C-alpha positions in Angstrom: 109.5 119.0 55.3 106.6 120.6 57.0 107.1 123.9 58.5 104.6 124.3 61.9 103.3 127.1 62.8 105.9 129.0 65.7 105.2 131.1 68.5 107.7 133.4 69.0 109.6 134.1 72.3 113.0 135.8 73.9 114.9 133.5 76.2 117.5 134.7 78.5 120.2 131.9 78.4 123.2 132.4 80.9 126.7 133.3 79.2 128.2 129.8 79.8 125.3 128.2 78.2 124.2 130.3 74.9 128.4 129.4 74.7 128.4 125.7 75.1 124.6 125.8 73.3 126.2 128.0 69.9 129.4 125.8 69.8 126.9 122.2 69.5 124.6 123.6 67.7 127.5 125.3 64.7 129.3 121.5 64.7 125.9 120.2 64.1 125.7 122.6 61.1 121.6 124.1 62.7 121.1 127.2 63.9 120.5 128.3 67.7 117.0 128.4 67.2 117.2 124.1 65.7 119.5 123.2 68.7 116.9 125.1 71.8 113.8 123.4 69.5 115.4 119.9 69.8 116.9 120.4 73.2 112.4 121.2 73.7 111.1 118.7 72.2 113.4 116.1 74.6 113.3 117.5 77.3 109.2 117.2 76.7 109.2 113.9 75.5 111.4 112.5 78.6 108.8 113.9 80.3 106.0 112.7 79.2 108.3 109.5 78.9 108.5 110.2 83.2 105.0 110.7 83.6 103.7 107.5 82.0 106.3 105.1 84.4 105.7 106.9 87.5 101.5 105.7 86.1 102.6 102.1 85.6 104.5 102.3 88.8 102.0 103.2 90.6 99.0 101.2 88.9 101.8 97.4 89.3 102.2 98.2 93.5 98.0 99.2 93.9 97.2 95.7 91.4 99.4 94.0 92.9 100.5 94.7 96.6 99.8 91.6 98.3 101.7 89.3 96.0 104.8 93.0 96.1 104.7 92.1 100.0 104.4 88.3 100.0 108.1 88.6 98.0 109.6 91.4 100.0 108.9 89.1 103.0 110.1 85.3 101.1 
């Protein structure tokens, strides 16, 4: 296992969120920190994917606008 450099942070979670995440982490036999790291990584990955999809849609719309207009009007 590769150990990545880390940055310490202070995180204020609402009590209910803390309880839910703690329970899920315990059920998965991982630390609360590991669960929060996984959540942050998933969020960052999904955001990046969303940006790629949005760029691709914009690109298709720009390159195929005439064709899309004809299909819409057919």
